[in-house]
C-alpha positions in Angstrom: 34.1 179.4 43.8 32.5 176.4 42.2 34.8 174.0 44.0 34.0 175.7 47.3 30.3 175.2 46.6 30.9 171.5 46.1 33.1 171.2 49.2 30.7 173.1 51.5 27.8 170.9 50.3 29.8 167.8 51.2 30.7 169.2 54.6 27.1 170.0 55.4 26.2 166.4 54.4 28.9 165.3 56.8 27.1 167.1 59.7 23.7 165.7 58.6 25.1 162.2 59.4 24.8 163.0 63.1 21.0 163.3 62.9 18.8 160.2 63.2 17.0 158.6 60.3 19.0 160.4 57.6 20.3 157.2 55.8 18.3 157.6 52.6 18.2 161.4 52.8 22.0 161.5 52.6 22.1 159.1 49.7 19.6 161.2 47.8 21.6 164.3 48.5 24.8 162.7 47.2 23.0 162.0 43.9 21.7 165.6 43.8 25.3 166.8 44.4 26.4 164.7 41.5 23.9 166.3 39.1 24.9 169.8 40.4 28.5 168.8 39.8 27.7 167.6 36.2 26.3 171.1 35.5 29.6 172.8 36.5 31.0 174.9 33.7 33.8 172.6 32.8 36.1 173.6 30.0 37.8 170.4 29.2 41.0 171.9 27.8 42.2 173.9 30.8 42.2 173.9 34.6 39.0 175.6 35.7 36.7 176.1 38.8 40.0 177.3 40.4 40.2 178.1 44.0 43.4 178.9 46.0 44.5 175.3 46.1 41.8 173.4 44.3 40.8 173.1 40.7 39.5 170.7 38.1 40.7 169.7 34.7 39.5 167.0 32.3 41.3 164.2 34.2 40.0 165.2 37.7 36.5 166.0 36.5 35.4 162.4 35.7 37.2 160.9 38.6 35.4 163.2 41.1 32.2 162.4 39.3 32.9 158.7 39.7 33.7 159.1 43.4 30.4 160.9 44.1 28.4 158.3 42.1 30.0 155.3 43.7 29.6 156.8 47.2 25.8 157.1 46.6 25.7 153.5 45.3 27.6 152.3 48.4 24.9 153.6 50.7 22.3 152.0 48.4 24.1 148.6 48.6 24.6 148.7 52.4 21.0 148.1 53.2 22.0 145.3 55.6 23.8 147.8 57.8 20.7 150.0 57.9 18.4 147.0 58.7 20.7 145.7 61.5 21.2 149.2 62.9 24.9 148.3 63.3 26.5 151.7 64.1 24.7 153.4 61.1 25.7 156.9 62.1 29.3 156.1 62.3 29.0 154.2 59.0 27.6 157.2 57.2 30.2 159.6 58.8 32.9 157.2 57.5 31.5 157.2 53.9 31.1 161.0 53.9 34.6 161.6 55.3 36.0 159.2 52.6 34.1 161.1 49.9 35.4 164.5 51.0 38.9 163.1 51.1 38.6 161.7 47.6 37.2 165.0 46.2 40.0 166.9 47.8 42.6 164.4 46.4 41.4 164.6 42.8 41.1 168.4 42.8 44.3 169.3 44.6 46.7 171.6 42.7 49.4 171.3 45.3 51.5 168.2 45.5 51.7 168.1 49.3 48.0 168.6 49.7 47.5 165.8 47.2 49.8 163.5 49.3 47.9 164.5 52.5 44.4 163.6 51.1 45.8 160.6 49.2 47.0 159.1 52.5 44.0 160.4 54.4 41.6 158.4 52.3 43.2 155.2 53.5 41.9 155.6 57.1 38.1 155.4 56.4 38.6 152.4 54.1 40.5 150.6 56.8 37.8 151.5 59.3 35.2 150.1 56.9 37.1 146.8 56.6 37.8 146.5 60.4 34.4 147.7 61.5 31.9 146.2 59.1 33.8 143.2 57.7 32.4 139.9 58.9 35.4 137.5 59.2 38.2 137.3 61.7 40.9 137.7 59.0 39.7 141.3 58.4 42.3 142.5 61.0 45.1 140.9 58.9 43.6 142.5 55.7 43.5 145.9 57.4 47.1 145.5 58.4 48.1 144.5 54.9 46.3 147.5 53.5 47.9 149.9 56.0 51.5 148.7 55.9 51.8 148.1 52.2 50.7 151.8 51.8 52.7 153.2 54.7 55.9 151.5 53.7 56.0 153.5 50.4 54.3 156.7 51.5 57.2 158.0 53.7 59.7 157.9 50.7 57.0 159.7 48.6 56.8 162.5 51.3 60.6 162.8 51.3 60.5 163.1 47.4 57.9 165.8 47.7 60.0 167.8 50.1 63.0 167.4 47.8 60.9 168.9 44.9 59.9 171.8 47.2 63.5 172.5 47.9 64.4 172.2 44.2 61.6 174.3 42.6 60.5 176.4 45.6 56.9 175.5 44.8 54.7 172.4 44.9 52.0 173.6 42.5 51.7 170.6 40.1 51.3 172.8 37.0 54.6 174.6 37.7 56.8 171.6 38.2 59.1 170.9 35.2 60.9 167.9 33.8 64.6 168.2 34.8 65.3 164.9 36.4 67.1 162.8 33.8 69.4 160.8 36.1 67.6 160.9 39.4 66.7 157.2 39.6 66.0 157.1 43.3 63.8 160.2 43.1 61.8 158.6 40.2 61.4 155.4 42.2 60.2 157.0 45.5 57.8 159.3 43.6 56.2 156.5 41.6 56.3 153.5 44.0 53.5 154.7 46.3 51.2 154.8 43.2 52.3 151.4 41.9 51.3 149.9 45.3 47.9 151.6 45.1 47.2 150.5 41.5 48.3 147.7 42.5 51.2 146.5 40.3 52.1 142.8 40.3 54.5 141.9 43.1 52.9 144.6 45.4 49.3 143.4 44.8 48.9 141.0 47.7 46.9 143.5 49.9 44.1 143.9 47.4 42.5 140.4 47.1 42.8 140.1 50.9 41.2 143.5 51.5 38.4 142.8 49.0 37.5 139.4 50.5 37.3 140.7 54.0 35.6 144.0 53.3 31.9 144.6 53.5 30.1 145.4 50.2 30.6 149.2 50.6 34.4 148.7 51.2 34.7 146.5 48.1 32.8 149.0 46.0 34.9 152.0 47.0 38.2 150.0 46.8 37.5 148.7 43.3 35.6 151.8 42.1 37.8 154.6 43.2 40.8 153.7 45.5 42.7 151.9 42.7 42.2 154.9 40.5 44.2 157.1 42.9 47.3 155.2 41.8 46.7 155.8 38.1 45.7 159.4 38.8 48.9 160.0 40.8 51.1 158.5 38.0 49.4 160.7 35.4 50.2 163.8 37.6 53.7 162.9 38.5 55.1 161.2 35.4 55.3 164.5 33.5 58.1 165.4 35.9 60.1 162.2 35.0 59.3 161.6 31.4 63.0 161.4 30.4 63.8 159.1 33.3 60.7 157.1 32.5 61.8 156.4 29.0 64.8 154.6 30.4 63.0 152.5 33.0 59.5 152.0 31.6 60.5 148.7 29.9 60.9 147.1 33.3 57.5 148.3 34.6 55.6 147.5 31.4 57.1 144.0 31.2 56.3 143.2 34.9 52.8 144.6 34.5 51.9 142.7 31.4 53.4 139.4 32.5 51.9 139.9 36.0 48.5 140.6 34.4 48.8 137.3 32.5 49.8 135.3 35.6 46.9 136.9 37.6 44.4 136.2 34.9 45.5 132.5 35.0 45.1 132.6 38.8 41.5 133.6 38.4 40.8 130.1 37.0 41.5 128.3 40.3 39.7 130.7 42.7 36.7 129.2 44.5 35.7 132.4 46.3 33.7 134.6 43.8 34.9 137.8 45.5 38.5 136.8 45.3 38.1 136.1 41.6 36.6 139.5 40.9 39.5 141.1 42.9 42.1 139.2 40.9 40.4 140.3 37.7 40.8 143.9 38.9 44.6 143.3 39.4 44.8 141.9 35.8 42.9 144.9 34.3 45.0 147.4 36.3 48.2 145.7 35.1 47.3 146.3 31.5 46.2 149.9 32.4 49.6 150.6 34.0 51.5 149.2 31.1 49.6 151.5 28.7 50.1 154.5 30.9 53.9 153.9 31.1 54.3 154.0 27.3 53.7 157.8 27.6 51.7 158.0 24.4 48.4 159.7 23.8 46.8 156.3 23.1 48.2 155.0 26.4 47.0 157.9 28.5 43.5 157.9 26.9 43.2 154.1 27.2 44.4 154.1 30.8 42.0 156.8 31.7 39.0 155.2 30.0 39.8 151.8 31.6 40.0 153.5 35.0 36.5 154.9 34.6 35.0 151.7 33.0 36.7 149.3 35.4 35.5 151.4 38.4 31.8 151.0 37.3 32.1 147.4 36.1 34.1 146.0 39.0 31.9 147.7 41.6 28.8 146.2 39.8 30.3 142.8 39.9 31.0 143.1 43.7 27.3 144.1 44.1 26.2 140.9 42.2 28.5 138.7 44.4 27.0 140.4 47.5 23.5 139.7 46.3 24.3 136.0 46.0 26.0 136.1 49.4 23.0 137.7 51.1 20.8 134.8 49.9 23.2 131.8 50.4 25.5 133.2 53.1 28.4 131.8 51.1 30.6 133.1 48.3 31.9 129.6 47.4 31.4 128.9 43.7 30.7 125.2 44.5 27.6 126.2 46.5 26.5 129.1 44.2 25.3 126.9 41.4 22.2 126.8 39.3 21.2 130.4 39.8 19.7 130.5 36.3 16.8 128.3 37.4 16.3 130.3 40.7 16.9 133.9 39.8 16.8 134.4 36.0 16.7 138.2 36.2 19.9 138.2 38.2 21.5 135.9 35.6 20.8 138.5 33.0 22.7 141.1 35.1 25.6 138.6 35.6 25.8 138.2 31.9 25.8 141.9 31.2 28.4 142.8 33.8 30.7 139.9 32.9 30.5 140.7 29.2 31.5 144.3 30.0 34.3 142.9 32.2 35.7 141.0 29.2 35.5 144.2 27.1 32.6 143.4 24.9 31.0 146.4 23.1 29.5 148.9 23.9 31.3 149.1 27.3 34.0 151.7 28.2 36.3 148.8 28.8 36.4 147.9 25.1 37.2 151.5 24.1 39.9 151.7 26.7 41.5 148.4 25.9 41.6 149.2 22.1 43.5 152.3 23.0 45.8 150.4 25.4 46.5 147.7 22.8 47.4 150.5 20.2 49.8 152.1 22.6 51.5 148.8 23.6 51.9 147.7 19.9 53.4 151.1 19.1 55.8 150.6 22.0 56.9 147.1 20.9 55.5 144.6 18.4 56.5 141.7 20.7 53.6 142.8 23.0 51.2 141.4 20.4 51.6 137.9 21.8 51.0 138.9 25.4 48.0 141.0 24.5 46.6 138.2 22.4 46.9 135.6 25.2 45.7 138.1 27.9 42.6 139.0 25.9 41.8 135.3 25.6 42.2 134.7 29.3 40.2 137.8 30.2 37.2 136.3 28.3 38.0 132.8 29.6 37.7 133.5 33.3 34.6 135.7 32.9 32.9 132.9 31.0 34.1 130.4 33.6 32.6 132.4 36.4 29.3 132.8 34.5 28.9 129.2 33.6 29.9 127.9 37.0 27.5 130.1 38.9 24.5 130.1 36.6 24.5 126.5 35.3 24.2 123.2 37.0 21.9 121.9 39.8 21.3 124.0 42.8 21.6 122.5 46.3 18.3 121.1 47.3 18.5 122.4 50.9 18.7 126.0 49.8 15.2 127.2 50.4 15.9 130.7 51.8 15.7 132.6 48.5 13.8 135.8 48.3 13.0 137.5 45.0 14.9 140.5 43.8 13.7 143.8 45.0 13.7 147.1 43.2 16.6 148.6 45.2 18.9 145.8 44.0 17.9 146.2 40.4 18.2 150.0 40.5 21.7 149.5 42.0 22.7 147.4 39.1 21.1 149.7 36.5 23.0 152.7 37.9 26.3 150.8 37.5 25.5 149.4 34.0 23.9 152.5 32.3 26.9 154.9 32.6 29.3 152.0 31.9 27.7 151.4 28.5 26.3 154.8 27.6 29.4 157.0 28.2 30.9 155.5 25.1 28.6 157.9 23.2 30.6 160.8 24.7 34.0 159.4 24.1 35.4 162.7 22.8 35.5 163.8 26.4 37.6 160.9 27.4 40.3 160.7 24.7 43.3 162.9 25.0 44.2 163.3 21.3 
């Protein structure tokens, strides 16, 4: 019943989008929905709020919460769309449709329904990039996003049909681990999620999509869409735990070395958005490696990093967008000397970049400590990779901060306007949960 209440409220909000002048009303109602959802009687140990095909457990609960929160903040960040009156109604319909799809995805108990909504959430994101992106390359970015995902989604569907034939049910809680030697089944079931995370080698769509997307597209991509991959693996990997023990060394090695290479690539980016996007790939690589160790530390660390990275990365994209709205460029060579022009914004840059490099008290720190524990339990040789990666994580964040904030600003930039309350509130609503949720870490650790 509780899930039905949430879903009906979302569907009513979807219809409100058709009315004129409902932009801020819908945003406020999304936040109200989030507070109602927080009050749900959520027993963290079991599946609850069960309907016929939908239910929540500890893993789904915080990811649905994150989806609702980020969707509200997306509307707050998209003030330019509202001011320019550029298809505002369609924009709101798109965001609400995406939110409904994400809630359905995270709360599906049936594997086929999960697949349906997992793929359905791709369409509104692609429409956001194609419709509200500003550069001609957005069409190429949309095609990358579509075809990377479609190429691996049909095999996943075939794998789901095989499971239906084998078990005669697709309820996730009733599927058991029998597949010790089914390598192809393991690969087709897991590949779609590896592309979504994205794992190194299949990550090329992500920086392209981020650079071309509007701010709302970047926020939902970094905040929630990458988490669909991690969530899918958490759900599916219990089926293949024996198979995974044989093959996880390949995925962990590729993820960790890929994360190291990508964090090095961050040092020669000149587009701020591309740099934040590549840092997402590096963090997700470490998250995937921890997840694949199949330890309690690994699961907890991956889950905490998913939540923490969703808030932190989304906040960083907001900051990049605030600079872009003033300078009309994301080039780091032009975005210099911000400390002397916008000191308040420099403080926010520092706070988000310090969270991104896993400084206390952010969720990223807690998650990475768990991930490092799990990786060292898996192999002591990981110590060298983890050491170098942590150094580079800090390195490119400091590089971005010093490059953008220090130095002389261009003398012909006279179009700055002071920060308004909407922007500061937007950043506060990212930063506060990112750094205060560590006080309730017992909800996030699966031990």
